[in-house]
C-alpha positions in Angstrom: 0.0 0.0 0.0 1.3 3.4 -0.9 1.5 5.6 2.2 2.8 8.8 0.6 1.7 10.6 -2.5 4.6 11.6 -4.6 4.4 14.5 -7.0 6.1 13.5 -10.3 8.4 16.0 -11.9 7.3 14.7 -15.3 4.0 16.3 -16.3 1.5 14.4 -18.5 0.7 16.1 -21.8 -2.3 18.5 -21.6 -5.5 16.7 -22.7 -6.2 19.7 -24.9 -3.2 18.6 -26.9 -3.8 14.9 -26.6 -7.5 15.4 -27.7 -6.7 17.3 -30.9 -5.9 14.2 -32.8 -9.0 12.4 -31.4 -11.2 15.3 -32.5 -10.0 14.8 -36.1 -11.3 11.2 -36.0 -14.6 11.8 -34.2 -17.7 13.8 -35.0 -17.9 17.3 -33.6 -19.5 17.5 -30.1 -23.1 18.5 -30.6 -25.2 15.3 -30.8 -27.5 14.9 -27.9 -30.2 12.4 -26.9 -33.9 13.3 -26.8 -33.5 14.5 -23.2 -30.6 16.8 -24.1 -28.1 14.6 -22.4 -24.5 14.6 -23.5 -23.8 11.7 -25.8 -20.5 9.8 -26.1 -19.6 12.0 -29.1 -16.4 13.4 -27.6 -12.8 12.4 -27.4 -12.4 9.3 -25.3 -9.2 9.6 -23.3 -7.5 7.1 -20.9 -5.2 8.0 -18.0 -3.1 5.7 -15.9 -3.0 5.8 -12.1 -1.7 9.1 -10.7 -1.4 10.8 -14.1 -2.4 14.4 -14.5 -5.4 15.1 -16.7 -5.0 18.9 -16.5 -3.1 21.3 -14.3 -4.1 24.4 -12.4 -3.7 27.4 -14.7 -4.1 25.4 -18.0 -6.6 26.9 -20.4 -10.0 25.4 -19.7 -11.1 24.6 -23.2 -12.4 21.1 -22.4 -14.5 19.6 -19.7 -14.8 15.9 -18.9 -17.2 13.1 -18.0 -15.9 10.1 -16.1 -16.7 6.8 -17.8 -14.8 4.5 -15.4 -12.3 4.9 -12.6 -11.9 7.7 -10.1 -10.6 11.3 -10.6 -9.5 13.7 -8.0 -9.5 17.5 -8.3 -7.0 19.2 -6.1 -4.8 22.2 -5.3 -1.2 22.2 -4.4 -0.1 24.8 -1.9 3.2 26.7 -2.0 4.6 24.5 0.8 4.0 21.3 -1.1 0.8 20.3 0.8 -2.2 19.1 -1.3 -5.9 19.7 -0.7 -8.2 17.4 -2.5 -11.5 19.2 -3.4 -13.5 16.3 -4.7 -13.4 12.7 -6.0 -15.3 12.1 -9.2 -16.7 8.7 -10.2 -18.5 7.3 -13.2 -21.2 9.7 -14.5 -19.7 12.8 -12.9 -18.7 15.9 -14.8 -15.5 17.9 -13.9 -13.5 20.7 -15.3 -16.5 22.8 -16.3 -15.1 26.2 -15.3 -16.8 29.6 -15.1 -13.4 31.3 -15.9 -10.9 30.8 -18.7 -8.3 28.7 -16.8 -8.6 25.7 -14.5 -8.6 26.7 -10.9 -7.6 23.2 -9.8 -5.6 20.3 -11.1 -7.2 17.0 -12.0 -5.5 13.6 -11.7 -6.4 10.0 -12.1 -6.8 8.2 -8.7 -7.0 4.9 -10.5 -6.7 3.9 -14.2 -9.6 5.8 -15.7 -11.4 6.6 -18.9 -13.0 10.0 -19.5 -14.8 11.7 -22.4 -13.6 15.2 -23.2 -16.0 17.8 -24.6 -15.3 21.1 -26.2 -16.4 23.8 -23.8 -17.3 26.4 -26.4 -19.3 24.0 -28.5 -21.4 22.9 -25.5 -22.0 26.5 -24.3 -23.3 27.4 -27.7 -25.6 24.4 -28.0 -26.8 24.8 -24.4 -28.1 28.3 -25.3 -30.2 26.7 -28.0 -31.2 23.5 -26.2 -33.3 23.9 -23.1 -33.0 20.3 -22.0 -29.2 20.4 -22.2 -29.1 23.7 -20.4 -31.2 22.2 -17.6 -28.8 19.2 -17.3 -25.7 21.4 -17.1 -27.4 23.6 -14.5 -28.2 20.4 -12.5 -24.6 19.3 -12.7 -23.5 22.8 -11.5 -25.9 22.8 -8.6 -24.8 19.3 -7.6 -21.2 20.5 -7.6 -22.1 23.5 -5.5 -23.9 21.3 -2.9 -20.9 19.0 -2.8 -18.6 21.9 -2.2 -20.8 23.2 0.6 -20.9 19.8 2.3 -17.1 19.5 2.0 -16.6 22.9 3.5 -18.7 21.9 6.5 -16.9 18.6 6.8 -13.5 20.4 6.9 -14.5 23.1 9.3 -16.9 21.8 11.9 -16.3 18.0 12.4 -13.9 15.9 14.4 -11.6 13.4 12.8 -14.0 10.6 13.7 -16.9 12.4 12.2 -14.9 13.3 9.1 -13.9 9.7 8.4 -17.4 8.4 9.1 -18.8 11.0 6.6 -16.3 9.9 4.0 -17.1 6.3 4.3 -20.8 7.0 4.0 -20.1 9.1 0.9 -18.2 6.2 -0.7 -21.0 3.8 0.2 -23.4 5.9 -1.9 -21.5 4.8 -5.0 -21.0 1.1 -3.9 -23.1 -1.7 -5.4 -22.7 -3.6 -2.2 -24.4 -1.9 0.8 -22.3 -4.0 3.2 -18.8 -3.0 2.0 -16.8 -0.6 -0.2 -13.6 -1.0 -2.1 -11.5 2.2 -2.0 -9.7 3.4 -5.1 -7.9 6.0 -3.1 -5.0 5.7 -0.7 -4.9 6.7 2.9 -2.9 9.8 1.8 -5.7 10.7 -0.6 -8.3 10.4 2.2 -6.2 12.5 4.5 -5.8 15.2 1.9 -9.5 15.2 1.2 -10.5 15.4 4.9 -7.8 17.9 6.0 -6.1 15.3 8.3 -2.8 13.6 8.5 -2.4 10.1 7.2 -1.6 8.9 10.7 -4.9 10.3 12.0 -6.8 8.6 9.2 -5.2 5.3 10.0 -5.8 5.6 13.8 -9.4 6.6 13.2 -10.1 3.6 11.0 -8.5 1.4 13.6 -10.7 2.9 16.3 -13.8 2.3 14.2 -12.7 -1.3 13.8 -12.0 -1.8 17.5 -15.5 -0.4 18.3 -17.1 -2.9 16.0 -18.4 -0.3 13.5 -16.3 -1.5 10.5 -14.0 -4.4 9.6 -10.8 -3.9 7.6 -10.1 -7.2 5.6 -7.5 -5.3 3.6 -6.1 -1.8 3.1 -8.6 -0.9 0.4 -11.6 -3.0 1.5 -14.0 -1.8 4.3 -17.0 -3.7 5.5 -19.8 -2.2 7.5 -20.5 -4.1 10.7 -22.7 -1.4 12.3 -24.0 1.0 9.7 -26.4 2.7 12.2 -23.5 3.6 14.4 -21.6 5.0 11.4 -24.6 7.2 10.4 -25.0 8.4 14.0 -21.4 9.7 13.9 -22.4 11.7 10.8 -25.5 13.3 12.2 
């Protein structure tokens, strides 16, 4: 198990550059289903574990939809620390900025596949397509709600409450209500919750000792007492 996130000095190519060749082989973004939903008519890109998808300050000409895997959006501070803003799973949109440049970096937590869409093309079509406009607005509101919840989590909860909330958040995306398989490392969890890796590990061990969860492996967590876990999050 990796216990420390290492920032590589080798930067992955910008997806804006990587996508240009794909755009030549694919139809222009602009085909939508009857509900105005984004179709798969975009550049399909794959990123290996820990590779950068885009960096803070890059031109935000594309936004993305996760097809498989997990993506983290994060900010690196001047002293080298990292704050993870969100984890994005299959079906989530990320990188849709209100400004010209990306405010955060995006990286692959695990091997992942995303669809890249041209921002300008979608903005133009959304102005003409009410259903698409509503869908993008719903994604924006979902992102705002997630950001508000994360802000509360960071500012007003104990370490135990933070870890409990994180596990419940992961459970919402699990097909098995009794267990979850984590794509992210302990360091990822710590940087998302504003804790140290040691605190995350101690807190998980405490929950295991209290009979709330079981830890069969570093990335698998089983819920032994879901009610107690939810009580910690109330």
